[in-house]
Backbone as JSON, one array per atom type, in Angstrom:
{
  "sequence": "MILSENEVPAIVKFIRMSPHKVRRVLDQIRGRSYREALIILEFMPYRACEPILKLLRSAAANAEHNNGFDRANLVVSQAYADMGSSLKRFRPRAQGRAYQILKPTCSITITVKPMEES",
  "N": [[-43.53, 28.37, -12.04], [-45.61, 30.17, -13.98], [-46.4, 30.75, -17.25], [-47.54, 33.0, -19.75], [-48.67, 32.77, -23.2], [-47.0, 34.43, -24.71], [-44.72, 34.96, -23.26], [-41.25, 34.69, -22.64], [-38.82, 32.72, -21.19], [-35.6, 32.76, -19.44], [-33.15, 30.93, -17.78], [-30.74, 30.58, -15.25], [-28.63, 28.51, -13.35], [-27.11, 27.62, -10.2], [-25.41, 29.81, -9.56], [-22.73, 31.27, -7.95], [-23.5, 32.95, -5.57], [-25.2, 34.9, -3.15], [-28.74, 34.65, -2.91], [-30.12, 36.76, -1.78], [-28.56, 39.03, -2.31], [-28.72, 39.07, -5.05], [-31.42, 39.52, -5.52], [-31.69, 42.16, -4.79], [-30.74, 43.53, -7.01], [-32.41, 42.54, -9.05], [-34.89, 43.59, -8.35], [-34.71, 46.17, -9.25], [-34.89, 46.06, -12.04], [-37.21, 44.77, -12.76], [-40.2, 44.88, -14.58], [-39.37, 46.88, -16.29], [-38.37, 48.24, -19.52], [-36.53, 46.41, -22.05], [-34.21, 47.75, -23.04], [-33.9, 49.8, -21.17], [-33.45, 48.3, -18.85], [-30.99, 47.14, -19.54], [-29.31, 49.4, -19.53], [-29.48, 50.18, -16.84], [-28.32, 47.95, -15.57], [-25.74, 48.03, -16.6], [-24.56, 50.19, -15.3], [-24.83, 49.83, -12.56], [-23.18, 49.18, -9.45], [-22.85, 46.57, -8.47], [-21.75, 43.17, -7.95], [-23.49, 41.2, -8.71], [-24.66, 42.07, -11.02], [-23.39, 41.29, -13.4], [-23.87, 38.4, -14.07], [-26.66, 38.65, -14.27], [-27.0, 40.47, -16.33], [-25.96, 39.01, -18.5], [-27.86, 36.97, -18.53], [-30.22, 38.39, -19.08], [-29.68, 39.27, -21.68], [-29.61, 36.78, -22.9], [-32.28, 35.96, -22.58], [-33.54, 37.83, -24.22], [-32.42, 37.11, -26.67], [-33.48, 34.53, -26.89], [-36.19, 35.2, -27.16], [-36.15, 36.58, -29.56], [-35.08, 34.71, -31.41], [-36.56, 32.27, -31.05], [-39.28, 33.02, -30.95], [-39.61, 35.16, -32.63], [-39.82, 37.83, -31.78], [-39.29, 41.39, -31.48], [-36.39, 42.9, -30.21], [-36.39, 45.54, -29.33], [-38.94, 46.02, -28.44], [-39.36, 44.62, -26.1], [-40.17, 43.78, -22.69], [-39.29, 43.39, -19.26], [-40.92, 40.98, -17.67], [-41.04, 39.13, -15.53], [-38.81, 38.57, -12.85], [-36.79, 36.84, -10.79], [-35.04, 35.35, -7.97], [-34.02, 32.29, -6.66], [-33.15, 30.18, -3.88], [-30.33, 28.08, -4.13], [-28.47, 24.99, -3.91], [-26.1, 24.72, -1.2], [-22.59, 25.14, -1.02], [-20.5, 23.27, 1.0], [-18.0, 23.95, 3.27], [-15.08, 23.68, 5.39], [-13.56, 25.25, 8.19], [-10.57, 25.13, 9.84], [-10.23, 25.02, 13.38], [-9.26, 25.76, 16.78], [-7.83, 23.17, 18.85], [-8.42, 20.87, 17.35], [-10.95, 21.15, 16.31], [-13.56, 22.02, 13.91], [-15.16, 24.51, 12.01], [-18.14, 24.89, 10.19], [-18.52, 26.25, 6.95], [-20.85, 27.79, 4.93], [-21.37, 28.19, 1.56], [-23.38, 29.97, -0.38], [-25.54, 29.28, -3.23], [-27.48, 30.31, -6.1], [-30.47, 30.33, -8.13], [-31.42, 32.02, -11.01], [-34.11, 33.55, -12.64], [-35.36, 35.06, -15.5], [-37.94, 36.57, -17.25], [-39.17, 37.65, -20.32], [-41.41, 39.7, -22.26], [-43.34, 40.89, -25.08], [-44.12, 44.41, -25.39], [-47.34, 45.75, -24.58], [-49.46, 47.14, -26.98], [-50.81, 50.34, -26.84]],
  "CA": [[-43.53, 29.5, -12.94], [-46.71, 30.1, -14.94], [-46.12, 31.67, -18.33], [-48.54, 33.15, -20.8], [-48.16, 32.27, -24.47], [-46.0, 35.29, -25.32], [-43.59, 35.18, -22.36], [-40.09, 33.86, -22.97], [-37.93, 32.7, -20.01], [-34.21, 32.33, -19.46], [-32.84, 30.49, -16.41], [-29.36, 30.17, -14.95], [-28.61, 27.85, -12.05], [-25.86, 27.42, -9.47], [-24.56, 30.99, -9.53], [-22.1, 31.3, -6.63], [-23.84, 34.24, -5.01], [-26.37, 34.85, -2.28], [-29.95, 35.13, -3.57], [-30.49, 38.04, -1.18], [-27.83, 40.08, -3.02], [-29.2, 39.09, -6.43], [-32.77, 40.12, -5.51], [-31.52, 43.61, -4.7], [-30.58, 44.03, -8.38], [-33.58, 42.17, -9.84], [-35.99, 44.5, -8.02], [-34.54, 47.41, -10.0], [-35.17, 45.91, -13.47], [-38.51, 44.14, -12.97], [-41.2, 45.77, -15.14], [-38.77, 47.88, -17.17], [-38.13, 47.81, -20.9], [-35.26, 45.71, -22.23], [-33.11, 48.71, -23.17], [-33.75, 50.49, -19.88], [-32.83, 47.34, -17.93], [-29.58, 47.02, -19.92], [-28.6, 50.6, -19.07], [-29.41, 50.12, -15.37], [-27.36, 46.91, -15.18], [-24.39, 48.45, -16.99], [-24.0, 51.21, -14.42], [-24.93, 49.48, -11.15], [-21.85, 48.76, -9.0], [-22.88, 45.3, -7.77], [-21.19, 41.99, -8.62], [-24.61, 40.4, -9.23], [-25.12, 42.61, -12.3], [-22.79, 40.6, -14.54], [-24.66, 37.25, -14.52], [-28.01, 39.07, -14.62], [-26.89, 41.09, -17.65], [-25.83, 37.91, -19.46], [-29.14, 36.27, -18.57], [-31.18, 39.25, -19.77], [-29.36, 39.19, -23.11], [-30.02, 35.45, -23.33], [-33.74, 35.95, -22.68], [-33.89, 38.6, -25.42], [-32.04, 36.28, -27.82], [-34.49, 33.48, -26.97], [-37.43, 35.79, -27.67], [-35.95, 36.94, -30.96], [-34.84, 33.53, -32.23], [-37.6, 31.24, -30.95], [-40.64, 33.53, -31.13], [-39.63, 36.23, -33.64], [-40.11, 39.14, -31.2], [-38.28, 42.43, -31.67], [-35.75, 43.23, -28.93], [-36.72, 46.91, -28.94], [-40.28, 46.06, -27.84], [-39.46, 43.67, -24.99], [-40.23, 44.3, -21.33], [-39.0, 42.35, -18.27], [-42.19, 40.73, -16.98], [-40.75, 38.45, -14.27], [-37.4, 38.44, -12.51], [-36.68, 36.4, -9.41], [-33.91, 34.49, -7.61], [-34.34, 31.27, -5.66], [-32.0, 29.57, -3.21], [-29.84, 26.81, -4.66], [-27.77, 24.21, -2.89], [-24.95, 25.42, -0.63], [-21.32, 24.43, -0.95], [-20.11, 23.15, 2.4], [-16.56, 23.98, 3.47], [-14.74, 23.66, 6.81], [-12.45, 26.08, 8.61], [-9.95, 24.54, 11.03], [-10.23, 25.83, 14.58], [-8.36, 25.28, 17.82], [-8.03, 21.89, 19.53], [-8.93, 19.85, 16.44], [-12.33, 21.39, 15.88], [-13.75, 22.64, 12.6], [-16.42, 25.22, 11.84], [-18.67, 24.75, 8.84], [-18.78, 27.46, 6.18], [-21.8, 27.55, 3.85], [-21.23, 29.12, 0.45], [-24.67, 29.83, -1.04], [-25.73, 29.44, -4.67], [-28.85, 30.69, -6.41], [-30.99, 30.19, -9.49], [-32.02, 33.28, -11.43], [-35.03, 33.41, -13.77], [-35.84, 36.31, -16.08], [-38.93, 36.34, -18.3], [-39.48, 38.86, -21.09], [-42.57, 39.6, -23.15], [-43.47, 42.12, -25.86], [-44.95, 45.46, -24.8], [-48.7, 45.87, -25.1], [-49.7, 48.36, -27.76], [-51.98, 51.03, -26.29]],
  "C": [[-44.63, 29.28, -13.97], [-46.48, 31.18, -15.99], [-47.32, 31.79, -19.25], [-47.89, 32.77, -22.13], [-47.06, 33.14, -25.08], [-44.85, 35.65, -24.38], [-42.48, 34.19, -22.66], [-39.12, 33.89, -21.78], [-36.48, 32.41, -20.37], [-33.83, 32.05, -18.01], [-31.36, 30.16, -16.32], [-29.36, 29.61, -13.53], [-27.19, 27.78, -11.5], [-24.89, 28.59, -9.63], [-24.04, 31.14, -8.11], [-22.27, 32.69, -6.01], [-25.07, 34.07, -4.14], [-27.61, 35.35, -3.01], [-30.43, 36.47, -3.03], [-29.83, 39.2, -1.93], [-28.29, 40.19, -4.47], [-30.57, 39.76, -6.5], [-32.71, 41.64, -5.45], [-31.41, 44.23, -6.1], [-31.84, 43.74, -9.21], [-34.77, 43.09, -9.58], [-35.91, 45.79, -8.82], [-34.94, 47.28, -11.47], [-36.54, 45.31, -13.76], [-39.52, 45.18, -13.47], [-40.66, 46.82, -16.09], [-38.6, 47.33, -18.58], [-36.74, 47.17, -20.98], [-34.08, 46.69, -22.27], [-32.84, 49.44, -21.86], [-33.07, 49.58, -18.86], [-31.35, 47.16, -18.25], [-28.77, 48.2, -19.39], [-28.43, 50.57, -17.55], [-28.34, 49.12, -14.94], [-25.93, 47.29, -15.52], [-23.75, 49.34, -15.93], [-24.17, 50.93, -12.93], [-23.59, 48.9, -10.68], [-21.78, 47.36, -8.4], [-22.34, 44.15, -8.61], [-22.28, 41.13, -9.24], [-25.06, 40.88, -10.61], [-24.59, 41.83, -13.49], [-23.57, 39.36, -14.97], [-26.1, 37.63, -14.91], [-28.03, 39.7, -16.01], [-26.78, 40.03, -18.74], [-27.16, 37.18, -19.63], [-30.21, 37.08, -19.29], [-30.94, 39.23, -21.28], [-29.77, 37.83, -23.68], [-31.54, 35.36, -23.5], [-34.2, 36.71, -23.92], [-33.55, 37.81, -26.68], [-33.03, 35.13, -28.0], [-35.78, 34.01, -27.59], [-37.31, 36.1, -29.15], [-35.85, 35.69, -31.85], [-36.01, 32.56, -32.23], [-39.0, 31.75, -31.28], [-40.74, 34.65, -32.15], [-40.0, 37.59, -33.09], [-38.97, 40.1, -31.48], [-37.71, 42.83, -30.3], [-36.16, 44.61, -28.43], [-38.07, 47.0, -28.22], [-40.44, 45.13, -26.65], [-39.5, 44.4, -23.65], [-39.97, 43.13, -20.38], [-40.27, 42.13, -17.45], [-41.99, 40.06, -15.62], [-39.24, 38.41, -14.08], [-37.32, 38.03, -11.04], [-35.48, 35.47, -9.23], [-34.35, 33.55, -6.5], [-33.04, 30.71, -5.09], [-31.62, 28.27, -3.91], [-29.2, 26.01, -3.54], [-26.55, 25.0, -2.41], [-23.72, 24.53, -0.69], [-20.88, 24.42, 0.51], [-18.59, 23.05, 2.5], [-16.3, 24.02, 4.97], [-13.52, 24.52, 7.07], [-11.85, 25.46, 9.86], [-9.94, 25.53, 12.2], [-9.32, 25.17, 15.62], [-8.79, 23.92, 18.37], [-8.75, 20.86, 18.64], [-10.36, 20.03, 15.99], [-12.36, 21.97, 14.47], [-15.11, 23.31, 12.57], [-16.85, 25.09, 10.38], [-18.89, 26.13, 8.22], [-19.73, 27.08, 5.06], [-21.63, 28.62, 2.79], [-22.48, 28.98, -0.42], [-24.59, 29.94, -2.56], [-27.18, 29.84, -4.9], [-29.18, 30.39, -7.86], [-31.71, 31.48, -9.83], [-32.9, 33.01, -12.65], [-35.48, 34.8, -14.2], [-36.78, 35.95, -17.23], [-39.22, 37.67, -18.99], [-40.72, 38.6, -21.94], [-42.65, 40.9, -23.95], [-44.39, 43.12, -25.16], [-46.35, 45.42, -25.41], [-48.84, 47.18, -25.84], [-50.95, 49.04, -27.19], [-52.3, 52.29, -27.06]]
}
């Protein structure tokens, strides 16, 4: 992750969710303003919206507290999800066998920056 001087990241790891399902939501908020992204996440019906909403609020709080940026002028510059480690579980099957079940986790990164004045 390469950041410019005015970009502020927030990262959450080991979310018990498939990164494929998280990316579906992140694609909707990438490039939008902070307030617009909040509204979109509030009304989307997906389970992935809750941790993303918390992470977006954390990124805005980081920008406000650490860099002194105004929340009203923030825009989501980067938003992506990477594969984490998988929890391995076993399901008993017939004749003493067992099938492996993989429960995926993911890492979500959201980066915000102030809007350019034009």
